[in-house]
KOLROBA-393169 format. One record per residue (C-alpha): x, y, z; residue number from 0; residue in one letter. Coordinates in steps of 0.1 Angstrom, whole numbers, plus 2048, in hexadecimal, padded with zeros to 3 digits. Example, Ala and Ser with C-alpha at 12.3 -4.5 7.8 and 13.67 -1.06 7.14 Angstrom:
@u->87B	v->7D3	w->84E	n->0	res->A
@u->889	v->7F5	w->847	n->1	res->S
//
This chain:
@u->6FB	v->798	w->791	n->0	res->M
@u->713	v->7B4	w->799	n->1	res->L
@u->70D	v->7D7	w->78C	n->2	res->N
@u->726	v->7E6	w->774	n->3	res->K
@u->744	v->7F5	w->784	n->4	res->F
@u->741	v->818	w->793	n->5	res->T
@u->758	v->833	w->787	n->6	res->S
@u->768	v->835	w->7AA	n->7	res->R
@u->76E	v->80F	w->7A9	n->8	res->E
@u->77E	v->811	w->787	n->9	res->I
@u->795	v->82E	w->791	n->10	res->R
@u->7A2	v->81C	w->7AF	n->11	res->F
@u->7A6	v->7FB	w->79C	n->12	res->L
@u->7B9	v->80C	w->781	n->13	res->I
@u->7CF	v->81E	w->79B	n->14	res->A
@u->7D5	v->7FD	w->7AE	n->15	res->A
@u->7DF	v->7EA	w->78E	n->16	res->V
@u->7F5	v->807	w->782	n->17	res->V
@u->807	v->809	w->7A3	n->18	res->V
@u->80B	v->7E3	w->7A5	n->19	res->S
@u->81A	v->7E3	w->782	n->20	res->L
@u->831	v->7FF	w->78A	n->21	res->L
@u->83E	v->7EC	w->7A9	n->22	res->I
@u->843	v->7CD	w->794	n->23	res->L
@u->855	v->7E0	w->779	n->24	res->S
@u->86F	v->7ED	w->791	n->25	res->T
@u->87B	v->7C9	w->798	n->26	res->S
@u->893	v->7CE	w->77B	n->27	res->L
@u->8A0	v->7F1	w->781	n->28	res->G
@u->89D	v->7F4	w->7A7	n->29	res->A
@u->8C2	v->7EC	w->7AF	n->30	res->P
@u->8CD	v->807	w->796	n->31	res->V
@u->8B4	v->821	w->7A3	n->32	res->I
@u->8BD	v->819	w->7C7	n->33	res->A
@u->8E2	v->81B	w->7C1	n->34	res->A
@u->8DD	v->83D	w->7B0	n->35	res->W
@u->8C7	v->84A	w->7CC	n->36	res->L
@u->8E0	v->83E	w->7E6	n->37	res->R
@u->8FE	v->84E	w->7D3	n->38	res->A
@u->8EB	v->86F	w->7D2	n->39	res->E
@u->8E1	v->86B	w->7F7	n->40	res->N
@u->8BC	v->86D	w->7EE	n->41	res->L
@u->8AF	v->84B	w->7FA	n->42	res->L
@u->8A2	v->858	w->81B	n->43	res->G
@u->893	v->877	w->80B	n->44	res->F
@u->880	v->862	w->7F1	n->45	res->V
@u->872	v->84B	w->80C	n->46	res->F
@u->867	v->869	w->821	n->47	res->I
@u->858	v->87A	w->802	n->48	res->F
@u->845	v->85A	w->7F9	n->49	res->A
@u->839	v->856	w->81D	n->50	res->F
@u->82C	v->87A	w->81E	n->51	res->V
@u->81A	v->874	w->7FD	n->52	res->L
@u->80A	v->855	w->80C	n->53	res->T
@u->7FE	v->86A	w->82A	n->54	res->L
@u->7F0	v->884	w->813	n->55	res->V
@u->7DD	v->86A	w->7FF	n->56	res->S
@u->7CF	v->85B	w->81F	n->57	res->L
@u->7C4	v->87E	w->828	n->58	res->G
@u->7B3	v->882	w->807	n->59	res->A
@u->7A1	v->860	w->80C	n->60	res->L
@u->796	v->86C	w->82F	n->61	res->A
@u->78C	v->88F	w->824	n->62	res->W
@u->766	v->887	w->823	n->63	res->D
@u->766	v->870	w->841	n->64	res->A
@u->75F	v->87C	w->864	n->65	res->K
@u->77E	v->86F	w->874	n->66	res->I
@u->77B	v->86F	w->89A	n->67	res->G
@u->795	v->86D	w->8B5	n->68	res->K
@u->795	v->847	w->8B6	n->69	res->V
@u->79B	v->845	w->891	n->70	res->E
@u->7B7	v->85E	w->892	n->71	res->I
@u->7C7	v->84A	w->8AE	n->72	res->G
@u->7C5	v->82A	w->89B	n->73	res->I
@u->7D3	v->83A	w->87B	n->74	res->I
@u->7F0	v->84A	w->88E	n->75	res->L
@u->7F7	v->829	w->89F	n->76	res->S
@u->7F9	v->816	w->87E	n->77	res->I
@u->80F	v->832	w->86F	n->78	res->L
@u->826	v->830	w->88D	n->79	res->A
@u->82A	v->80A	w->887	n->80	res->V
@u->833	v->813	w->863	n->81	res->F
@u->84D	v->82C	w->86F	n->82	res->V
@u->85C	v->814	w->888	n->83	res->F
@u->85E	v->7F8	w->86F	n->84	res->A
@u->86F	v->810	w->856	n->85	res->A
@u->889	v->81A	w->870	n->86	res->V
@u->891	v->7F6	w->879	n->87	res->R
@u->897	v->7EC	w->854	n->88	res->M
@u->8BC	v->7E7	w->84E	n->89	res->N
@u->8BB	v->7EE	w->828	n->90	res->I
@u->8AA	v->80F	w->820	n->91	res->P
@u->89D	v->802	w->7FF	n->92	res->E
@u->887	v->7E9	w->812	n->93	res->E
@u->874	v->807	w->821	n->94	res->R
@u->863	v->80C	w->800	n->95	res->S
@u->850	v->7EC	w->806	n->96	res->H
@u->83E	v->7FD	w->823	n->97	res->L
@u->830	v->818	w->80C	n->98	res->V
@u->82C	v->804	w->7EC	n->99	res->E
@u->817	v->7E8	w->7F9	n->100	res->Y
@u->803	v->7FD	w->811	n->101	res->A
@u->7F9	v->812	w->7F3	n->102	res->I
@u->7F0	v->7F3	w->7DE	n->103	res->V
@u->7DB	v->7E5	w->7FA	n->104	res->S
@u->7CA	v->807	w->800	n->105	res->A
@u->7C1	v->80B	w->7DB	n->106	res->L
@u->7B3	v->7E8	w->7D7	n->107	res->F
@u->7A0	v->7ED	w->7F7	n->108	res->F
@u->790	v->80E	w->7EB	n->109	res->E
@u->787	v->7FD	w->7CA	n->110	res->A
@u->777	v->7DF	w->7DC	n->111	res->L
@u->765	v->7F4	w->7F6	n->112	res->I
@u->755	v->808	w->7DA	n->113	res->S
@u->73F	v->7EA	w->7D4	n->114	res->R
@u->72C	v->7EE	w->7F4	n->115	res->Q
@u->715	v->7DF	w->802	n->116	res->P
@u->723	v->7C0	w->7F2	n->117	res->L
@u->745	v->7C5	w->801	n->118	res->M
@u->74A	v->7CA	w->827	n->119	res->T
@u->768	v->7DD	w->834	n->120	res->I
@u->777	v->7BC	w->842	n->121	res->I
@u->772	v->7AA	w->821	n->122	res->K
@u->780	v->7C7	w->80D	n->123	res->A
@u->79E	v->7C9	w->824	n->124	res->A
@u->7A4	v->7A4	w->822	n->125	res->T
@u->7A2	v->7A2	w->7FD	n->126	res->F
@u->7B8	v->7C2	w->7F9	n->127	res->A
@u->7D3	v->7B2	w->80F	n->128	res->V
@u->7D2	v->791	w->7FB	n->129	res->I
@u->7D4	v->7A4	w->7DA	n->130	res->I
@u->7F1	v->7BB	w->7E6	n->131	res->A
@u->803	v->79D	w->7F5	n->132	res->S
@u->800	v->78B	w->7D4	n->133	res->F
@u->80F	v->7A9	w->7C2	n->134	res->V
@u->82B	v->7A7	w->7DC	n->135	res->G
@u->830	v->782	w->7D5	n->136	res->L
@u->832	v->789	w->7B0	n->137	res->L
@u->84B	v->7A4	w->7B7	n->138	res->D
@u->861	v->78C	w->7CA	n->139	res->E
@u->85D	v->771	w->7AF	n->140	res->M
@u->868	v->78A	w->794	n->141	res->L
@u->886	v->794	w->7A9	n->142	res->Q
@u->890	v->76F	w->7AA	n->143	res->Y
@u->891	v->76F	w->784	n->144	res->L
@u->8A7	v->78E	w->782	n->145	res->V
@u->8CC	v->788	w->783	n->146	res->P
@u->8DB	v->796	w->7A4	n->147	res->G
@u->8B9	v->797	w->7B5	n->148	res->R
@u->8AA	v->77D	w->7CC	n->149	res->V
@u->888	v->771	w->7D9	n->150	res->F
@u->888	v->77F	w->7FD	n->151	res->D
@u->86F	v->771	w->815	n->152	res->M
@u->875	v->78E	w->82D	n->153	res->R
@u->86C	v->7A6	w->811	n->154	res->D
@u->84C	v->792	w->80B	n->155	res->L
@u->843	v->795	w->830	n->156	res->L
@u->849	v->7BB	w->82E	n->157	res->F
@u->832	v->7BC	w->810	n->158	res->N
@u->817	v->7A9	w->823	n->159	res->V
@u->81B	v->7BE	w->842	n->160	res->G
@u->819	v->7DE	w->82E	n->161	res->A
@u->7FA	v->7D1	w->81C	n->162	res->A
@u->7EA	v->7CA	w->83E	n->163	res->I
@u->7F3	v->7ED	w->84B	n->164	res->G
@u->7E6	v->7FE	w->82B	n->165	res->G
@u->7C5	v->7EB	w->82D	n->166	res->A
@u->7C2	v->7F3	w->852	n->167	res->A
@u->7C7	v->818	w->84C	n->168	res->L
@u->7AD	v->81B	w->831	n->169	res->V
@u->795	v->804	w->844	n->170	res->S
@u->795	v->81D	w->861	n->171	res->V
@u->78E	v->839	w->848	n->172	res->I
@u->773	v->825	w->836	n->173	res->A
@u->762	v->81D	w->858	n->174	res->N
@u->762	v->842	w->861	n->175	res->A
@u->754	v->849	w->83E	n->176	res->R
@u->738	v->831	w->844	n->177	res->L
@u->730	v->841	w->866	n->178	res->K
@u->72F	v->864	w->856	n->179	res->S
@u->716	v->859	w->83A	n->180	res->D
//
């Protein structure tokens, strides 16, 4: 039988669920918010700000891990892929998918990995990607129900890709954390 949840596990689960619900709740108001940000010429700034916040949160997760040169190289490579993907996106609003679903995946990963030794890094990453991808699917399904919005398979693929990238980033950190213990 599984032990009761740890406080770390509960904190990350709550954060993951809250972030997921926030993402899902924006399905209704996203076009209005995006139009306002575009009119005020703030869309790029908001994305960069969110990306920097994501980097800071990754740094906080890695704070107690002994991250070596290899881990730094892997993390920077994954972040470079995120940046290149963001640059190639035609619609700036789509860039938010890269940050949102990477965060959802990372939060679920951290909750799942807290249950060690029952959960390996690979299993936690796989489950985190599946859960974050499911949230992305729900997001697209909700958009289908909202007048003026559509279910976009390309957005769903961005969601899954971002979830994979987020899980990969925190997996590298978790592996370094295991080595340092």
